[in-house]
C-alpha positions as a Markdown table, in Angstrom:
| # | Residue | x | y | z |
|---|---|---|---|---|
| 1 | Met | -27.2 | -23.7 | -8.0 |
| 2 | Gly | -24.8 | -21.5 | -10.0 |
| 3 | Lys | -21.1 | -22.1 | -10.4 |
| 4 | Val | -19.1 | -21.0 | -7.2 |
| 5 | Leu | -17.0 | -18.0 | -7.8 |
| 6 | Val | -14.4 | -17.2 | -5.0 |
| 7 | Arg | -13.1 | -13.6 | -4.8 |
| 8 | Ile | -10.1 | -13.3 | -2.5 |
| 9 | Ala | -8.3 | -10.1 | -1.3 |
| 10 | Thr | -5.9 | -9.6 | 1.6 |
| 11 | Val | -8.2 | -7.4 | 3.6 |
| 12 | Pro | -12.0 | -6.8 | 3.5 |
| 13 | Ile | -11.7 | -3.1 | 2.6 |
| 14 | Ser | -10.2 | -4.2 | -0.7 |
| 15 | Leu | -13.3 | -6.4 | -1.4 |
| 16 | Lys | -15.4 | -3.3 | -0.5 |
| 17 | Asn | -13.5 | -0.7 | -2.6 |
| 18 | Leu | -11.9 | -2.6 | -5.5 |
| 19 | Ile | -14.9 | -4.6 | -6.6 |
| 20 | Arg | -17.9 | -2.8 | -5.2 |
| 21 | Gly | -21.1 | -4.0 | -6.7 |
| 22 | Gln | -19.6 | -6.8 | -8.8 |
| 23 | Leu | -20.7 | -9.7 | -6.8 |
| 24 | Pro | -24.5 | -8.9 | -6.8 |
| 25 | Tyr | -24.1 | -8.5 | -10.6 |
| 26 | Met | -22.4 | -11.9 | -11.0 |
| 27 | Arg | -25.0 | -13.5 | -8.8 |
| 28 | Ser | -27.7 | -12.1 | -11.1 |
| 29 | Arg | -25.9 | -13.7 | -14.0 |
| 30 | Gly | -25.9 | -17.2 | -12.4 |
| 31 | Phe | -22.8 | -17.4 | -10.2 |
| 32 | Glu | -22.6 | -18.1 | -6.5 |
| 33 | Pro | -20.0 | -15.7 | -5.1 |
| 34 | Val | -18.0 | -16.4 | -1.9 |
| 35 | Met | -15.5 | -13.8 | -0.5 |
| 36 | Val | -12.3 | -14.6 | 1.3 |
| 37 | Ser | -10.0 | -12.2 | 3.2 |
| 38 | Ala | -8.5 | -11.5 | 6.6 |
| 39 | Ala | -10.8 | -10.2 | 9.4 |
| 40 | Gly | -11.3 | -6.4 | 9.4 |
| 41 | Pro | -13.6 | -3.7 | 10.6 |
| 42 | Glu | -15.3 | -3.7 | 7.1 |
| 43 | Ser | -16.2 | -7.4 | 7.3 |
| 44 | Glu | -19.8 | -7.0 | 8.1 |
| 45 | Thr | -20.4 | -4.1 | 5.8 |
| 46 | Val | -18.9 | -5.9 | 2.8 |
| 47 | Lys | -21.1 | -8.9 | 3.4 |
| 48 | Ile | -24.1 | -6.7 | 3.2 |
| 49 | Glu | -23.0 | -4.6 | 0.3 |
| 50 | Gln | -21.8 | -7.6 | -1.8 |
| 51 | Glu | -24.7 | -9.8 | -0.8 |
| 52 | Ser | -22.2 | -12.7 | -0.3 |
| 53 | Pro | -20.7 | -14.7 | 2.5 |
| 54 | Leu | -17.2 | -13.8 | 3.7 |
| 55 | Ile | -14.7 | -16.4 | 5.0 |
| 56 | Glu | -11.9 | -15.0 | 7.1 |
| 57 | Ile | -8.4 | -16.5 | 7.0 |
| 58 | Asn | -5.1 | -15.4 | 8.5 |
| 59 | Leu | -3.9 | -13.2 | 5.6 |
| 60 | Thr | -1.4 | -10.4 | 6.3 |
| 61 | Arg | -0.1 | -7.5 | 4.2 |
| 62 | Lys | 3.5 | -8.0 | 5.1 |
| 63 | Ile | 6.1 | -10.8 | 4.5 |
| 64 | Thr | 5.2 | -13.3 | 7.2 |
| 65 | Pro | 6.2 | -16.8 | 6.1 |
| 66 | Val | 4.7 | -18.8 | 9.0 |
| 67 | Gln | 1.4 | -16.9 | 8.8 |
| 68 | Asp | 1.4 | -17.2 | 5.0 |
| 69 | Leu | 1.7 | -21.0 | 5.1 |
| 70 | Lys | -1.2 | -21.2 | 7.6 |
| 71 | Ala | -3.3 | -18.9 | 5.3 |
| 72 | Leu | -2.4 | -21.1 | 2.3 |
| 73 | Trp | -3.6 | -24.2 | 4.2 |
| 74 | Gln | -6.8 | -22.4 | 5.2 |
| 75 | Phe | -7.5 | -21.3 | 1.7 |
| 76 | Tyr | -6.8 | -24.8 | 0.3 |
| 77 | Lys | -9.5 | -26.1 | 2.7 |
| 78 | Val | -11.9 | -23.4 | 1.6 |
| 79 | Cys | -11.5 | -24.5 | -2.0 |
| 80 | Lys | -11.9 | -28.2 | -1.1 |
| 81 | Lys | -15.1 | -27.4 | 0.8 |
| 82 | Tyr | -16.8 | -25.0 | -1.7 |
| 83 | Lys | -15.3 | -26.5 | -4.9 |
| 84 | Pro | -15.3 | -23.2 | -6.9 |
| 85 | Thr | -15.0 | -23.3 | -10.6 |
| 86 | Ile | -13.3 | -19.9 | -10.6 |
| 87 | Val | -10.9 | -18.2 | -8.0 |
| 88 | His | -10.3 | -14.6 | -8.8 |
| 89 | Ser | -7.8 | -12.8 | -6.6 |
| 90 | His | -6.8 | -9.1 | -5.9 |
| 91 | Thr | -3.8 | -7.6 | -4.1 |
| 92 | Pro | -0.4 | -9.2 | -4.0 |
| 93 | Lys | -0.6 | -11.5 | -0.8 |
| 94 | Ala | -4.1 | -12.7 | -1.7 |
| 95 | Gly | -2.8 | -13.3 | -5.2 |
| 96 | Val | -0.1 | -15.8 | -4.3 |
| 97 | Ile | -2.3 | -17.5 | -1.7 |
| 98 | Gly | -5.3 | -17.6 | -4.0 |
| 99 | Met | -3.5 | -18.8 | -7.1 |
| 100 | Leu | -1.2 | -21.3 | -5.4 |
| 101 | Gly | -3.9 | -22.6 | -3.1 |
| 102 | Gly | -6.4 | -22.8 | -5.9 |
| 103 | Ala | -3.9 | -24.7 | -8.1 |
| 104 | Leu | -3.2 | -27.2 | -5.3 |
| 105 | Ala | -6.9 | -27.7 | -4.7 |
| 106 | Gly | -7.6 | -28.3 | -8.4 |
| 107 | Val | -9.6 | -25.2 | -9.1 |
| 108 | Pro | -9.8 | -25.1 | -12.9 |
| 109 | Ile | -10.0 | -21.4 | -13.5 |
| 110 | Arg | -7.6 | -19.1 | -11.6 |
| 111 | Leu | -7.6 | -15.4 | -12.4 |
| 112 | His | -5.5 | -12.7 | -10.8 |
| 113 | Thr | -6.1 | -8.9 | -11.2 |
| 114 | Val | -3.0 | -6.8 | -10.8 |
| 115 | Ala | -3.9 | -3.3 | -9.5 |
| 116 | Gly | -0.4 | -1.9 | -8.8 |
| 117 | Leu | 2.8 | -3.5 | -7.8 |
| 118 | Pro | 4.4 | -2.5 | -4.4 |
| 119 | Leu | 7.6 | -4.1 | -5.5 |
| 120 | Met | 8.2 | -1.1 | -7.9 |
| 121 | Glu | 9.3 | 1.0 | -4.9 |
| 122 | Glu | 11.5 | -1.7 | -3.3 |
| 123 | Ala | 15.1 | -2.7 | -3.8 |
| 124 | Gly | 17.6 | -5.3 | -2.6 |
| 125 | Leu | 16.5 | -8.5 | -0.9 |
| 126 | Lys | 12.9 | -7.4 | -0.4 |
| 127 | Arg | 12.6 | -6.7 | -4.1 |
| 128 | His | 14.0 | -10.1 | -4.9 |
| 129 | Ile | 11.5 | -11.8 | -2.6 |
| 130 | Leu | 8.6 | -9.9 | -4.0 |
| 131 | Asn | 9.7 | -10.7 | -7.6 |
| 132 | Val | 9.7 | -14.4 | -6.7 |
| 133 | Val | 6.3 | -14.2 | -5.1 |
| 134 | Glu | 4.9 | -12.4 | -8.2 |
| 135 | Lys | 6.3 | -15.1 | -10.5 |
| 136 | Ile | 4.8 | -17.9 | -8.4 |
| 137 | Thr | 1.4 | -16.1 | -8.5 |
| 138 | Tyr | 1.5 | -15.8 | -12.3 |
| 139 | Ala | 2.8 | -19.3 | -12.8 |
| 140 | Cys | -0.2 | -20.7 | -10.8 |
| 141 | Ala | -2.8 | -18.4 | -12.5 |
| 142 | Thr | -4.6 | -19.3 | -15.7 |
| 143 | Lys | -5.0 | -15.6 | -16.6 |
| 144 | Ile | -3.5 | -12.3 | -15.4 |
| 145 | Tyr | -5.5 | -9.1 | -15.7 |
| 146 | Pro | -3.4 | -6.0 | -15.2 |
| 147 | Asn | -5.8 | -3.1 | -14.8 |
| 148 | Ser | -3.8 | -0.8 | -17.1 |
| 149 | Thr | -1.9 | -1.1 | -20.4 |
| 150 | Ile | 1.3 | 0.2 | -19.0 |
| 151 | Leu | 1.1 | -2.2 | -16.1 |
| 152 | Lys | 0.7 | -5.0 | -18.6 |
| 153 | Glu | 3.9 | -3.8 | -20.4 |
| 154 | Tyr | 5.8 | -3.7 | -17.1 |
| 155 | Ile | 4.7 | -7.3 | -16.3 |
| 156 | Leu | 5.9 | -8.5 | -19.7 |
| 157 | Asn | 9.2 | -6.5 | -19.5 |
| 158 | Ser | 9.8 | -8.0 | -16.1 |
| 159 | Ser | 9.3 | -11.5 | -17.5 |
| 160 | Phe | 6.7 | -12.4 | -14.9 |
| 161 | Cys | 4.8 | -14.4 | -17.5 |
| 162 | Gly | 4.3 | -14.7 | -21.2 |
| 163 | Gln | 2.2 | -12.5 | -23.5 |
| 164 | Glu | -0.6 | -15.2 | -23.9 |
| 165 | Lys | -1.4 | -15.1 | -20.2 |
| 166 | Val | -2.0 | -11.3 | -19.8 |
| 167 | Lys | -5.0 | -9.2 | -20.8 |
| 168 | Val | -6.4 | -5.8 | -20.0 |
| 169 | Ile | -10.2 | -5.7 | -19.8 |
| 170 | Gly | -11.7 | -2.9 | -21.8 |
| 171 | Asn | -9.9 | 0.4 | -21.3 |
| 172 | Gly | -8.5 | -0.7 | -17.9 |
| 173 | Ser | -9.6 | -0.4 | -14.3 |
| 174 | Ser | -10.5 | -3.2 | -11.8 |
| 175 | Asn | -14.2 | -2.2 | -11.6 |
| 176 | Gly | -15.0 | 0.7 | -13.8 |
| 177 | Ile | -16.9 | 3.5 | -12.1 |
| 178 | Asn | -20.5 | 4.0 | -11.3 |
| 179 | Thr | -21.0 | 7.3 | -13.2 |
| 180 | His | -24.5 | 7.8 | -11.8 |
| 181 | Phe | -23.4 | 7.4 | -8.2 |
| 182 | Phe | -20.4 | 9.7 | -8.7 |
| 183 | Ser | -22.5 | 12.7 | -9.8 |
| 184 | Leu | -23.5 | 16.0 | -8.4 |
| 185 | Asp | -27.1 | 15.1 | -9.2 |
| 186 | Ala | -26.9 | 12.2 | -6.7 |
| 187 | Leu | -26.0 | 14.5 | -3.7 |
| 188 | Asp | -28.1 | 16.6 | -1.3 |
| 189 | Val | -27.3 | 20.3 | -2.0 |
| 190 | Ser | -28.2 | 21.3 | 1.6 |
| 191 | Lys | -25.8 | 18.8 | 3.1 |
| 192 | Leu | -23.0 | 20.0 | 0.8 |
| 193 | His | -23.7 | 23.6 | 2.0 |
| 194 | Gln | -23.5 | 22.4 | 5.6 |
| 195 | Leu | -20.2 | 20.6 | 5.0 |
| 196 | Lys | -18.8 | 23.6 | 3.4 |
| 197 | Gln | -19.7 | 25.7 | 6.5 |
| 198 | Glu | -18.2 | 23.1 | 8.8 |
| 199 | Leu | -14.9 | 23.2 | 6.9 |
| 200 | Ala | -15.0 | 27.0 | 6.7 |
| 201 | Ile | -14.6 | 26.9 | 2.9 |
| 202 | Lys | -15.5 | 30.4 | 1.6 |
| 203 | Pro | -17.1 | 31.0 | -1.9 |
| 204 | Glu | -13.9 | 32.7 | -3.1 |
| 205 | Asp | -11.7 | 29.7 | -2.0 |
| 206 | Phe | -10.0 | 27.4 | -4.6 |
| 207 | Val | -9.9 | 23.9 | -3.1 |
| 208 | Phe | -7.3 | 21.2 | -4.2 |
| 209 | Val | -8.4 | 17.8 | -2.9 |
| 210 | Phe | -6.4 | 14.6 | -2.4 |
| 211 | Ile | -8.1 | 11.3 | -1.6 |
| 212 | Gly | -6.0 | 8.3 | -0.4 |
| 213 | Arg | -3.7 | 7.1 | 2.4 |
| 214 | Leu | -1.5 | 9.9 | 3.8 |
| 215 | Val | 1.8 | 8.1 | 3.2 |
| 216 | Lys | 5.0 | 8.9 | 1.4 |
| 217 | Asp | 4.5 | 6.9 | -1.7 |
| 218 | Lys | 1.2 | 8.7 | -2.4 |
| 219 | Gly | 3.2 | 11.9 | -2.9 |
| 220 | Ile | 2.0 | 13.6 | 0.2 |
| 221 | Gln | 5.4 | 15.1 | 1.1 |
| 222 | Glu | 5.6 | 16.8 | -2.3 |
| 223 | Leu | 2.0 | 17.8 | -2.2 |
| 224 | Val | 2.3 | 19.5 | 1.2 |
| 225 | Thr | 5.6 | 21.1 | 0.2 |
| 226 | Ala | 4.1 | 22.5 | -3.0 |
| 227 | Phe | 1.0 | 23.8 | -1.3 |
| 228 | Lys | 3.0 | 25.5 | 1.4 |
| 229 | Ser | 4.8 | 27.5 | -1.2 |
| 230 | Leu | 1.6 | 28.5 | -3.0 |
| 231 | Cys | -0.1 | 29.6 | 0.3 |
| 232 | Gly | 2.2 | 32.6 | 0.5 |
| 233 | Lys | 1.1 | 33.9 | -2.9 |
| 234 | Tyr | -2.6 | 32.9 | -2.9 |
| 235 | Lys | -4.7 | 33.7 | 0.1 |
| 236 | His | -7.9 | 31.9 | -0.9 |
| 237 | Leu | -6.3 | 28.5 | -1.3 |
| 238 | Lys | -7.2 | 25.3 | 0.6 |
| 239 | Leu | -5.9 | 21.8 | 0.5 |
| 240 | Leu | -8.4 | 19.1 | 1.5 |
| 241 | Leu | -6.8 | 15.8 | 2.6 |
| 242 | Val | -9.2 | 12.9 | 2.7 |
| 243 | Gly | -7.6 | 9.8 | 4.0 |
| 244 | Ser | -6.0 | 8.0 | 7.0 |
| 245 | Leu | -2.5 | 8.8 | 8.3 |
| 246 | Glu | -0.6 | 5.5 | 8.2 |
| 247 | Gln | 2.8 | 6.3 | 9.9 |
| 248 | His | 3.5 | 2.6 | 10.6 |
| 249 | Leu | 3.7 | 1.6 | 7.0 |
| 250 | Asp | 5.3 | 4.5 | 4.9 |
| 251 | Pro | 5.8 | 7.4 | 7.3 |
| 252 | Leu | 5.8 | 11.1 | 6.5 |
| 253 | Ser | 8.5 | 13.3 | 7.9 |
| 254 | Ala | 7.9 | 15.1 | 11.2 |
| 255 | Glu | 8.1 | 18.4 | 9.3 |
| 256 | Ile | 5.3 | 17.4 | 6.9 |
| 257 | Ile | 3.1 | 16.1 | 9.8 |
| 258 | Gln | 3.6 | 19.5 | 11.6 |
| 259 | Glu | 2.6 | 21.4 | 8.5 |
| 260 | Ile | -0.6 | 19.3 | 8.0 |
| 261 | Glu | -1.5 | 19.8 | 11.7 |
| 262 | His | -0.7 | 23.6 | 12.0 |
| 263 | Asn | -1.4 | 25.1 | 8.5 |
| 264 | Pro | -5.0 | 26.5 | 8.8 |
| 265 | Ala | -5.4 | 26.2 | 5.0 |
| 266 | Ile | -4.8 | 22.4 | 5.1 |
| 267 | Leu | -8.0 | 20.5 | 6.0 |
| 268 | Ser | -7.2 | 17.0 | 7.0 |
| 269 | Val | -10.5 | 15.1 | 7.6 |
| 270 | Gly | -9.2 | 11.5 | 8.0 |
| 271 | Tyr | -10.7 | 8.4 | 6.3 |
| 272 | Gln | -14.2 | 9.0 | 4.9 |
| 273 | Asn | -16.4 | 6.2 | 3.8 |
| 274 | Glu | -18.3 | 8.7 | 1.7 |
| 275 | Val | -15.9 | 10.8 | -0.5 |
| 276 | Arg | -18.4 | 12.3 | -2.9 |
| 277 | Pro | -19.3 | 15.4 | -0.9 |
| 278 | Tyr | -15.6 | 16.3 | -0.6 |
| 279 | Leu | -15.1 | 16.0 | -4.4 |
| 280 | Ala | -18.3 | 18.0 | -4.9 |
| 281 | Leu | -17.0 | 21.0 | -3.0 |
| 282 | Ser | -13.5 | 20.9 | -4.5 |
| 283 | His | -12.1 | 22.5 | -7.7 |
| 284 | Ala | -9.3 | 20.2 | -8.7 |
| 285 | Leu | -7.6 | 17.0 | -7.7 |
| 286 | Ala | -3.9 | 16.8 | -6.9 |
| 287 | Phe | -2.8 | 13.1 | -7.0 |
| 288 | Pro | 1.0 | 12.9 | -7.0 |
| 289 | Ser | 1.3 | 9.2 | -6.3 |
| 290 | Tyr | 4.6 | 7.3 | -7.0 |
| 291 | Arg | 2.8 | 4.1 | -8.1 |
| 292 | Glu | -0.7 | 2.9 | -8.9 |
| 293 | Gly | -2.4 | 0.1 | -10.7 |
| 294 | Phe | -5.5 | 1.8 | -12.1 |
| 295 | Pro | -6.6 | 4.3 | -9.5 |
| 296 | Asn | -10.3 | 5.0 | -8.8 |
| 297 | Val | -9.7 | 8.5 | -7.4 |
| 298 | Pro | -9.0 | 10.4 | -10.7 |
| 299 | Met | -12.0 | 8.7 | -12.3 |
| 300 | Gln | -14.2 | 9.7 | -9.3 |
| 301 | Ala | -12.8 | 13.3 | -9.5 |
| 302 | Gly | -13.5 | 13.4 | -13.2 |
| 303 | Cys | -17.1 | 12.5 | -12.6 |
| 304 | Phe | -17.4 | 15.7 | -10.5 |
| 305 | Glu | -15.9 | 17.8 | -13.3 |
| 306 | Leu | -12.5 | 18.2 | -11.5 |
| 307 | Pro | -9.4 | 18.7 | -13.6 |
| 308 | Cys | -6.7 | 16.4 | -12.3 |
| 309 | Ile | -3.0 | 16.8 | -11.7 |
| 310 | Val | -1.4 | 13.3 | -11.7 |
| 311 | Thr | 2.0 | 11.8 | -12.0 |
| 312 | Asn | 3.4 | 10.1 | -15.1 |
| 313 | Ile | 2.8 | 6.6 | -13.9 |
| 314 | Asn | 0.7 | 3.7 | -15.2 |
| 315 | Gly | -3.0 | 4.1 | -14.8 |
| 316 | Cys | -2.9 | 7.8 | -14.0 |
| 317 | Asn | -1.4 | 8.6 | -17.4 |
| 318 | Glu | -4.2 | 6.6 | -19.1 |
| 319 | Ile | -7.1 | 8.1 | -17.3 |
| 320 | Ile | -5.7 | 11.6 | -17.7 |
| 321 | Val | -4.8 | 13.0 | -21.1 |
| 322 | Glu | -2.4 | 15.9 | -20.9 |
| 323 | Gly | -4.1 | 19.2 | -21.7 |
| 324 | Glu | -7.5 | 17.5 | -22.2 |
| 325 | Asn | -8.8 | 16.6 | -18.7 |
| 326 | Gly | -5.8 | 17.3 | -16.6 |
| 327 | Leu | -2.0 | 17.8 | -16.4 |
| 328 | Ile | 0.7 | 15.1 | -16.0 |
| 329 | Ile | 3.9 | 15.7 | -14.0 |
| 330 | Pro | 6.9 | 13.6 | -13.1 |
| 331 | Pro | 6.6 | 11.7 | -9.8 |
| 332 | Lys | 8.6 | 12.8 | -6.7 |
| 333 | Asn | 8.9 | 16.4 | -8.0 |
| 334 | Ala | 7.4 | 19.1 | -5.7 |
| 335 | Arg | 8.5 | 21.9 | -8.1 |
| 336 | Lys | 6.6 | 20.5 | -11.1 |
| 337 | Leu | 3.6 | 19.8 | -8.9 |
| 338 | Gln | 3.6 | 23.4 | -7.7 |
| 339 | Glu | 3.9 | 24.7 | -11.2 |
| 340 | Ala | 0.9 | 22.6 | -12.3 |
| 341 | Met | -1.2 | 23.7 | -9.4 |
| 342 | Glu | -0.4 | 27.3 | -10.1 |
| 343 | Arg | -1.4 | 26.9 | -13.7 |
| 344 | Phe | -4.9 | 26.0 | -12.5 |
| 345 | Leu | -5.0 | 29.2 | -10.5 |
| 346 | Arg | -3.6 | 31.5 | -13.1 |
| 347 | Glu | -4.7 | 30.1 | -16.5 |
| 348 | Glu | -8.5 | 30.3 | -16.4 |
| 349 | Thr | -9.0 | 29.3 | -20.0 |
| 350 | Leu | -6.9 | 26.1 | -19.5 |
| 351 | Tyr | -8.8 | 25.3 | -16.2 |
| 352 | Glu | -12.2 | 25.7 | -17.9 |
| 353 | His | -11.1 | 23.6 | -20.9 |
| 354 | Leu | -10.0 | 20.8 | -18.6 |
| 355 | Lys | -13.1 | 21.0 | -16.5 |
| 356 | Ser | -15.4 | 20.9 | -19.5 |
| 357 | Asn | -13.9 | 17.6 | -20.7 |
| 358 | Ala | -13.5 | 15.9 | -17.3 |
| 359 | Arg | -16.8 | 14.1 | -16.8 |
| 360 | Arg | -17.4 | 13.2 | -20.4 |
| 361 | Met | -14.0 | 11.5 | -20.8 |
| 362 | Ile | -14.6 | 9.3 | -17.8 |
| 363 | Val | -18.2 | 8.3 | -18.8 |
| 364 | Glu | -17.2 | 7.4 | -22.3 |
| 365 | Arg | -14.3 | 5.2 | -21.3 |
| 366 | Tyr | -14.9 | 3.7 | -17.9 |
| 367 | Asp | -18.6 | 3.3 | -17.2 |
| 368 | Gln | -19.1 | 0.5 | -14.6 |
| 369 | Gly | -21.9 | -1.4 | -16.2 |
| 370 | His | -19.9 | -1.9 | -19.4 |
| 371 | Phe | -16.9 | -3.1 | -17.4 |
| 372 | Trp | -19.0 | -5.7 | -15.5 |
| 373 | Glu | -20.4 | -7.1 | -18.7 |
| 374 | Leu | -16.9 | -7.4 | -20.2 |
| 375 | Leu | -15.7 | -9.3 | -17.0 |
| 376 | Tyr | -18.7 | -11.6 | -17.2 |
| 377 | Gln | -17.9 | -12.4 | -20.8 |
| 378 | Glu | -14.3 | -13.2 | -19.7 |
| 379 | Tyr | -15.7 | -15.7 | -17.1 |
| 380 | Gln | -17.9 | -17.2 | -19.8 |
| 381 | Glu | -15.0 | -17.7 | -22.2 |
| 382 | His | -12.9 | -19.4 | -19.5 |
| 383 | Leu | -15.9 | -21.7 | -18.6 |
| 384 | Lys | -16.3 | -22.6 | -22.3 |
| 385 | Glu | -12.6 | -23.5 | -22.6 |
| 386 | His | -12.8 | -25.6 | -19.4 |
| 387 | Glu | -15.9 | -27.5 | -20.6 |
| 388 | Phe | -14.3 | -28.1 | -24.0 |
| 389 | Ala | -11.2 | -29.5 | -22.3 |
| 390 | Ile | -13.3 | -31.8 | -20.2 |
| 391 | Ser | -15.2 | -33.0 | -23.2 |
| 392 | Lys | -12.0 | -33.9 | -25.0 |
| 393 | Leu | -10.9 | -36.0 | -22.1 |
| 394 | Ser | -14.2 | -37.9 | -21.9 |
């Protein structure tokens, strides 16, 4: 039997989306993966896709002290039962539960991937609490993997931990990207044509696409505002919104909701398990998020030769190189976003230049197979260090 590897995230959709395909790969290299998360609608799917068991505990995405203590006890018992050599956590809540619970249970290798920090958008008491939680997580971890260079710098500047504990794997990302899967060649052309007809997208239309949750900190307010202004000047313009509306977490204003619902040029299709067809029928990605770790969406868009407009935040400003495969704008700035979108419409030479570089730059820097091998090598290095430490004691 291989060494037990526990991967923990707060909700199963994170195990599905953040580390898709990793666990079958690690199993093929000799590990026995076990997943841990809260219950969720994706639980059964993720067990099939990751070819691994999923243990459900009472994790929540909010600050819930009583629930969190219960989840900590549950995870501690999981570690005592399965005796993992490695616990590797993703997402903030799973990070503190996984790292603290793993430490208390005596798990020798405790790794935490940081893929964005919600505390960046908080202030006051809540910010203080989140800072403390982050410091506990890092103190209990044996290694921290921010998924971008700028996120690493933020962690060090915030004094969450020391330089020796932090490392970015490869060029960044939590999972790389499957560049064969995210490719026009992998799609059925007839189904794409059918989807285009269903959405009433005409050959002369220029389609901006956004993929992600429809919430304020993804820049949806600025995106809809900018698009509304452009609609008056450009008749063959569409905005395709692919993602769920989450008004309970980070609500959009009533005015923006009304615009999404009543503007015929805005096509809001809700959450889609399969995003590739929507990328394939679009012309550019607009991704004006306020904060990210290392987002998958610009990489996915690049694989479909889409120039990207992203904000000047960590992750986004590493995937996108200004003037090479996209444009970078300040966050929370509808005017700059509108100007960038308009450049794609008016400056054909610029658009074609960005498009010609888009896929190549993603394939060269973020191919998934390469990332998985680098992560496997990280695991091997930690195992060697652990075995060496045991041999010195004996």
